[in-house]
MARVEX-540525 format. One line per 2 residues: number of its first residue (from 1); their letters; for each residue z, y, x negated of C-alpha. Coordinates in steps of 0.05 Angstrom, whole numbers. Layout:
! MARVEX-540525
NUM) a) Z Y X  ...
END
This chain:
! MARVEX-540525
1) mi) 0 0 0  -20 68 -27
3) cs) 26 126 -6  -9 193 -6
5) ve) 3 266 10  -51 305 46
7) gl) -66 379 51  -119 428 73
9) gt) -149 485 33  -212 514 2
11) lv) -252 510 -62  -235 565 -111
13) pg) -263 580 -181  -225 546 -237
15) dv) -242 603 -286  -229 674 -263
17) rw) -229 735 -308  -200 802 -286
19) ls) -230 860 -325  -183 919 -337
21) ag) -186 986 -371  -156 990 -441
23) td) -147 1066 -441  -156 1128 -399
25) ah) -229 1135 -380  -280 1164 -332
27) vd) -328 1118 -294  -398 1141 -313
29) qi) -442 1085 -287  -439 1018 -250
31) fl) -497 973 -270  -483 912 -225
33) rp) -456 898 -156  -416 838 -130
35) ga) -458 774 -126  -496 785 -191
37) hv) -499 727 -240  -472 749 -308
39) hp) -468 723 -380  -413 739 -430
41) dt) -451 799 -459  -475 826 -392
43) vi) -455 900 -384  -423 916 -317
45) lq) -394 986 -325  -401 1046 -371
47) ls) -338 1087 -382  -326 1149 -425
49) nq) -268 1183 -460  -281 1245 -503
51) dl) -210 1245 -531  -220 1173 -554
53) dr) -282 1194 -593  -242 1246 -630
55) qt) -184 1198 -642  -232 1146 -670
57) td) -261 1197 -718  -192 1220 -740
59) ae) -169 1148 -750  -231 1133 -792
61) la) -220 1194 -837  -145 1178 -844
63) mk) -163 1106 -864  -214 1128 -916
65) ks) -164 1179 -944  -109 1127 -951
67) ea) -157 1078 -983  -179 1131 -1034
69) el) -106 1148 -1049  -91 1075 -1060
71) an) -149 1069 -1109  -126 1132 -1146
73) lr) -54 1106 -1149  -79 1041 -1179
75) vq) -115 1080 -1234  -55 1124 -1249
77) lq) -7 1065 -1252  -55 1027 -1297
79) aq) -59 1087 -1344  17 1092 -1346
81) ll) 22 1018 -1361  -27 1023 -1419
83) ne) 10 1084 -1447  77 1048 -1444
85) ka) 47 986 -1476  19 1030 -1532
87) iq) 88 1060 -1544  118 990 -1546
89) aq) 65 967 -1595  79 1027 -1640
91) lq) 154 1013 -1638  140 941 -1654
93) sd) 100 962 -1715  152 1012 -1738
95) at) 209 962 -1729  172 909 -1769
97) qa) 158 959 -1825  230 984 -1826
99) kl) 256 912 -1830  211 897 -1889
101) ea) 233 961 -1924  307 943 -1912
103) dr) 296 873 -1940  262 903 -2001
105) de) 317 953 -2016  370 900 -2007
107) sl) 333 854 -2055  328 910 -2107
109) lk) 402 924 -2099  419 852 -2113
111) mq) 377 855 -2176  412 921 -2194
113) lg) 345 957 -2192  360 1001 -2132
115) as) 413 1046 -2103  464 1022 -2052
117) mn) 453 1083 -2008  378 1070 -2002
119) ak) 391 998 -1979  440 1022 -1926
121) is) 393 1076 -1900  335 1026 -1895
123) ra) 378 975 -1858  404 1028 -1809
125) ra) 333 1052 -1794  310 980 -1783
127) ds) 368 965 -1735  355 1030 -1697
129) lt) 281 1014 -1687  298 943 -1665
131) tr) 346 970 -1612  294 1021 -1588
133) lq) 242 966 -1583  289 924 -1539
135) ie) 303 984 -1494  228 998 -1489
137) re) 215 926 -1467  268 932 -1413
139) kl) 239 998 -1390  170 966 -1386
141) gi) 196 911 -1342  232 960 -1295
143) ae) 170 1005 -1293  127 945 -1273
145) ea) 173 932 -1213  170 1005 -1195
147) rq) 94 1005 -1198  91 943 -1154
149) aq) 136 977 -1103  92 1039 -1102
151) lt) 30 996 -1092  63 956 -1036
153) ak) 84 1019 -999  14 1049 -1005
155) qa) -19 984 -985  25 982 -922
157) ev) 3 1053 -906  -70 1033 -915
159) aq) -61 972 -870  -30 1016 -817
161) mq) -89 1065 -819  -138 1006 -817
163) al) -102 976 -757  -103 1044 -721
165) ys) -178 1052 -735  -191 980 -711
167) lr) -152 994 -647  -191 1058 -633
169) te) -256 1023 -648  -240 966 -600
171) qk) -219 1016 -547  -284 1053 -556
173) ks) -323 987 -550  -285 970 -487
175) ll) -314 1032 -453  -377 989 -446
177) vr) -347 937 -399  -378 867 -407
179) ag) -368 805 -365  -338 763 -421
181) me) -357 697 -389  -412 660 -352
183) gv) -406 666 -277  -414 710 -216
185) le) -389 782 -208  -345 775 -147
187) ev) -313 845 -143  -320 915 -171
189) si) -255 952 -157  -274 1024 -177
191) gi) -327 1076 -161  -372 1124 -200
193) gq) -336 1188 -220  -267 1158 -215
195) qi) -215 1174 -268  -175 1112 -287
197) gp) -115 1097 -330  -97 1039 -377
199) gt) -90 973 -341  -132 993 -281
201) il) -168 932 -252  -243 944 -258
203) ar) -277 880 -235  -269 805 -226
205) va) -316 751 -253  -311 678 -232
207) ns) -346 616 -256  -368 577 -195
209) ar) -395 521 -238  -323 496 -245
211) lv) -290 496 -177  -223 466 -158
213) ar) -197 448 -90  -134 488 -75
215) vh) -98 451 -20  -31 466 13
217) vp) 19 409 24  87 412 60
219) ea) 143 431 12  183 369 31
221) qa) 127 325 4  109 367 -57
223) ss) 168 339 -98  132 271 -104
225) id) 69 303 -135  59 304 -210
227) ln) 4 328 -256  -54 281 -270
229) qa) -41 240 -207  -103 209 -176
231) as) -130 244 -114  -192 253 -72
233) vt) -225 315 -43  -264 313 22
235) lq) -322 361 32  -363 359 96
237) dh) -342 287 110  -357 264 38
239) sy) -300 242 -7  -299 253 -82
241) pa) -249 230 -135  -204 283 -165
243) tv) -140 293 -204  -81 340 -199
245) vh) -87 396 -251  -37 449 -226
247) id) 25 453 -181  46 521 -158
249) pn) 121 530 -172  129 576 -112
251) vq) 134 559 -38  96 602 11
253) ng) 102 594 87  133 525 78
255) tv) 76 498 35  61 488 -39
257) si) -8 500 -69  -38 442 -108
259) dl) -102 448 -150  -147 386 -151
261) kf) -202 380 -203  -264 338 -190
263) vg) -271 276 -234  -342 274 -260
265) pq) -399 321 -239  -384 374 -188
267) pr) -413 359 -119  -478 395 -103
269) ea) -451 421 -37  -390 452 -70
271) rs) -387 527 -58  -332 578 -69
273) dl) -287 586 -7  -315 522 24
275) sa) -263 486 67  -235 423 34
277) sg) -181 371 46  -144 334 -7
279) si) -107 268 -11  -60 256 -69
281) ev) -37 186 -88  38 191 -102
283) ek) 57 117 -103  27 48 -104
285) ip) 69 -9 -74  37 -73 -102
287) qt) 59 -121 -47  88 -102 20
289) tf) 77 -105 95  47 -42 126
291) vk) 9 -17 186  -55 24 178
293) wp) -35 73 231  2 140 227
295) lq) 64 121 267  103 184 285
297) th) 171 172 255  214 182 194
299) pg) 225 135 135  282 86 147
301) ap) 285 101 222  284 45 274
303) ls) 225 42 321  214 3 385
305) lf) 144 -29 390  108 -80 433
307) kl) 83 -140 394  26 -182 423
309) sd) 32 -257 432  -15 -303 395
311) dg) -60 -311 457  -60 -235 468
313) kq) -36 -242 541  35 -218 532
315) at) 71 -162 495  144 -166 475
317) rv) 187 -107 453  213 -114 382
319) ev) 257 -70 339  222 -49 275
321) fl) 251 -14 214  203 29 173
323) gr) 200 43 98  154 92 63
325) vs) 110 134 108  40 158 89
327) pd) -8 200 132  -51 140 151
329) rv) -3 81 142  70 62 145
331) qi) 111 9 109  146 -44 152
333) aq) 214 -58 122  237 -106 177
335) gl) 215 -132 245  142 -151 234
337) qp) 103 -201 192  33 -197 162
339) gd) -18 -214 215  24 -190 274
341) hi) -13 -148 326  23 -89 357
343) iv) 9 -34 408  9 34 373
345) sd) -10 77 433  42 113 474
347) ms) 83 62 514  137 109 539
349) aw) 118 94 612  144 23 601
351) hr) 207 40 564  250 0 613
353) yq) 213 -65 602  223 -117 548
355) hl) 162 -160 565  94 -140 591
357) ql) 38 -183 621  -30 -160 595
359) k) -95 -167 633
END
């Protein structure tokens, strides 16, 4: 037995794009009207904004200025680096020479060929130059960090100017409103000469080549529906396989909207807003007793029915307990056996009788 949930609805486009304004603008021209087939690059509207033209020019000049300043800063810092390295190299040479002179004077002193004062002066000069060389090396390392910090700050400023220019350029491009997708122009929400602000809805484009059936099911039955469940969509008395692709989290007027996507090619008769009905398989009971008839009752409730005799000439009232209920079938939990024949029409006129003779 297959338990299902059914609902009624319509076919709606699966892909819908709302076109909105990115900045303040004036509507200069409308090229297309609703119903036109469009491509991603199809132009629908022409907008204008004189202030945006000026802002784009200013942003471009500011970006070029910051890029030139960054290039100039790199040259200056490179020149400073070379100058400091030259100083370090000179100190390195002087320190080496002073050390050699100190070693010479000390050797002459040991051989009693030189004065003690000359040896001391040479050694002091060598030590002084060695200390200055060490300090210069440390200064060079600190200066390198400072140069990198300056470059990083300037590069951030350049990136900011480039981002601003890119934003202004995109805003200027957006004044020529394009469809952005393949489909049909369904709505143009503004008129020629209108002044609009950022976020104003301009038009709606939908792709009718990918329609989904949006059906509404009772909220009490929606809890048993999950994504990717098997379903079927009926269009003009023809049924097509489908699957659940979206479940609306909100409840409206006691129903929940469920989107069903066709499995395989879309039916030729499918049109946007065409009426459709959907049936969603929520459970499969592999082996059970059921009746292919929508008995009007609740799951687990007792029901009094007339069961036919084997020869079909008599009907006897029996108490039946029902299980799971589906729109077109109901599970028999107790009271009937496979193969039994029952009367499913309204028998309320014979509610006082336990046995009926049939003719």
